[in-house]
N, C-alpha and C positions, 0 to 999 in steps of 0.2 A: 400867767396861765399855769394852771395846775397840771394839766395833762401834757407831758412832753411830746407825745405823738402828734397832737394837734398843733403844737408849736413847730415841729419839724415840717408838718404838712403845710402850714401857713408860709414858712420860709421857702419851701420848695415851690409853691404856687407863685410867690413873689419873684423868685428867680426865673421861673418859667415865663412870667409876664414880661420880664426885662428881656429875656431872650427872644421872645415873639416880637417885641418892639423893635429889637435890633435887627432881626433877620427879615422882618417884613417892611418896616419903614426905612431903616438905614441899611439897605442892601449893599453888599460889596460890589464895586463896579468892575473889578479885575478878575471876574471869574473865568471858567473854562469855556470852550466853544459849546453852545447849546446843543442838546441831543438831536433837535429837529434839523439842525444844519449838518451834523455828522451822519445821520441815518435818514435817508430820503423816505418820505411817507409817514414819518413820526410827528404826531401832533403834540404840541406843548401842553402841559398840564397846568391850566390857569386856575385851578381851585386854590383856596387858601392854604390847604395842607400841602399841595403840590409846591406852592411858592415857598412855604416855610421850609419844607424838606430840601428843596433845590438850593435856597440861600444857606441852609445849614452846611450842605455838602460843599458849596462854593467856599464858605468861610473856613471850614475844616481843611479843604484842599490848600487854601492860602496859608494856614497855620502850619501845616505839616511840611509843605515845601517839596523839595525834590527827594528828601529822604524817605518820605512816606510814614515816619513814625514806627512804632512797634509792630504795626500790621502793614508792612510794605508790600509792593507788588511781588516780590520774590517769595515772601512767606505765604501769601495768599495763593500765588500760582502753584507753589509746591503742595499746598493743601487741596488744590482742585476747586478753589472758590474763585468764580468769575465776577469779581466786584473790584471797583477801584479802592485804594487805601481810604480815601475820603468817605465813600459810601459805607465801607465796613466800619470804619471808626465811629461814624455817626450812629450806626446801628448798635454798636457795642456801648457807646455812651447813654443812648436812650434805654437800653436794656439795663444798664447799671442804675439808672434813676428809677425805673420801675421796680427792680428787685429791692433796692434800698427802701423805697416808700412802702412796698407791700410787706416786707418783713418788719418794718417799724411798726405798722399797724397790727400785724398778727402777733408779734412777740414783744420787742422793745427797741428803743433807739440804738442801744449798743450793737445788738445783733444785726440791725438794719445797716449801720455804718460798716460793720465788719463784713457782711456779705456783699455790700456795694463795692467795697475795696477789692474783695476777692473775685468779683465778676470778671474783670479783664484778665486776670491770671487764669481763671478757669477757661476763658475763651482761647487764651494762648496754649493751654494744654490740649484743648479740642483740636486746634489747628495742627499741633505737633502729632497728635494721634492720627489725624487724617493724612498728614504728610507720610507718616510711617506706613499706613495702609497703602497709600498710593505707590511708595517706593517698593513694597512687597509685591504688589501686583505687577509692577514693571518687571521686577526680577523674574516672576513666574512667566512672563511673556518672552523672555529673552531667547529661549531656544527656538520658538516658532519665528521670532523676528529674523534670527540668523539663517534659518532654513529658507525663508522667503527671499532674503538677500542673496543667498546662494543661488536660488533659482533664477532670480533676476539677472545676476551676473552671467550665468551659464547661457542665457538666451541672448546676450549681447548688450545688455544695458550697462551704462555707466553706474558707478556706486551711488551718486546722488539721485539718479533716475530710479535706482532700485529702492533707496530710501523713501522717495515719494510714493512709489508704488506700494511699498509695505505700509506707508502711513495711511493710504487710502483704504487698505484692507484690514488693518488692525484696529483693535478697540483701545479706547483711552485706558491708561495714560500713554501707551506706546505711540498711538497716533498722534497725540499732542506734542510729545517730545520729538518725534521724527519730522513732523511738519516744522517744528521750530528750527531743527537743524538745517532743513532744506531752505527755509527762508533766510536763515543767518547766512548761509553760503552764497545765496543769491545776492545779498547785499554787500558781499566782499570778504566775509570772514573765512579764515582758513578751515577746510573741512575737518582737519584733526582737531583744531581748537574747538570747533562747534561740538564734535563728539566728546571731547574732554569736559567741556562745560556741562553737557547733558549728564556725563557719568558723575560729575561733582554734585549736580542738583539731585540725582537719584542715588547718590552714594553707593555706586555700583562699580566694583573693581572688574567685574565680568564685562560690562559694557565698555570700560576703559580698554580692554584688550582689543576691541574692535577698532577703536581709534588708533591704537599702535599698529595693528596689522595693516589698516589702510595707509599709514605713514610709511611703513616698511616697504609695502608694495609700490608706493609712489617713488621711493628712493632707489630700490634695487630691481623693481619689476617682479614678474613671476605671475602665477595663477592665484589671484586673490580668492577665487571661489574655494580652491583647495585649502588654502590657509584658514579661511573662515570655517570650513568644514572641521578642521582639527580643533580650532577654537571652540566650536559647538560641542564637540566631543568632551572637551575638558569642562566646559560649563555644565554639561549634562551630568558629569560625574561629581562635580561640586554640589549640584542641586540635590543629588541623591544623598550626599553626605549631610547637607543641610536638613533634609526631610528626616533623616534618621536621627539627627541631634534634636530636632523639634519633637519627635515622637518620645525620645527619652526624657526630655525636660517637661513634657506635657503634664506629668503628675505634680511636679513642683510648682507649675504655674497654676494649676487648679487649686492646690492647697493655699497658694498665696491669695487667690481670688476669694476663697471661702473665708480665710482669716481676715481679710479686709472688709468683707460685706457682713461678717458676723456682728461686730459691735454696732454698726449702723442699723442692721435689722432688729437687734435686741433693744436699742434705744428707741426706735420707732414704735416697737410693740409695747414697750413699757409706757410710752407716751399715750398710746391709745388706751391701754388698760387702766392706768393710774396716772393722770396728768399731774396731780399734786405732788407725786413722788419725784417726777422729773423737773417740776418747776423750780426746784432749788438751784438748778444749773443755769437759769436765766434771770433769777430774781436775787439771789444771795451772792454778795461779792466773792466769797469763798468758792461757791459753786461755779461762778463764771471763770475764776482763775483756774480751777480744776478742769473746766471744759476746754479752755485755751491750751492748757498743758497737755491734755489728752489728744487734742487736735494735732499739736505739734508732734507728739510721739507717734500718732497715727500716720502722719506724712513721712516721718523719718523711717518708720518700720515699713511702710509701703515701698519707699525708695530702696531700702536695703534688700527687701525680697525681690524687687524687680531686678536689681543688679545680680543677685544670687542665681536667678534662673535664665539670665540672659547670657548666652555663651557666644563668644567671638572666636573665630578661627580664620 
């Protein structure tokens, strides 16, 4: 076959036919509990697409096992994605195939394979970005959380009852994390350990102080509301310093964003204005090598600038 794109498409269709045959005809029998049994009133999807997707998810769940693979429950939970690891992994695999086939037809086989291999890593970066935003939002909610906890303690509630009341009033992600703490304590986990686990998930030293204050109060007694009020004052001062640091580093971050976007924008503009000028980077071996080298340098430079403008204290 002279056209490599058609060859790749034919191979992909053959593999797809084999997968459909396996997932539809040879269904795995040791799958998870059906959705209609776990959620009352949910009707099973009897369509061919529904059976194929369900079989794919069951097979993926069996293959991943308890670890969950690179997209395990903890990674998805921290990113705020409410899907099982098997569901999400099947979606990523399907997206990888679609991206690879589409880029193969639009450009060539090499870039199709390259972007197909890069798709899972891009998804991983997106999840890390979502996790960072979720943690930052949790940090911004800490002061209000402590104030509501103090109010609950001063009216006579226990600390766990105060956590539950705050969870009902707060927005995500604070509500999700506090509900998780309450549920973990209900099934027998130590309250301080539950708070420590939450602080580790959110990478929050400020929230870890709350767990330490609760533990100290359990050991020596005293007015927990007053202790939390002092902790709230300390956290408020740290938040002001963080905001001041973010304001001072905003110019550096904006410069990094512009420098990262500039080569991409220029490349897209030249491709639209003169496609033949840029075709050397996808057709000539030397051009492909230069493209790969520039991509590697682009990633290294982006990482270096991100470390430069990220200040820890």
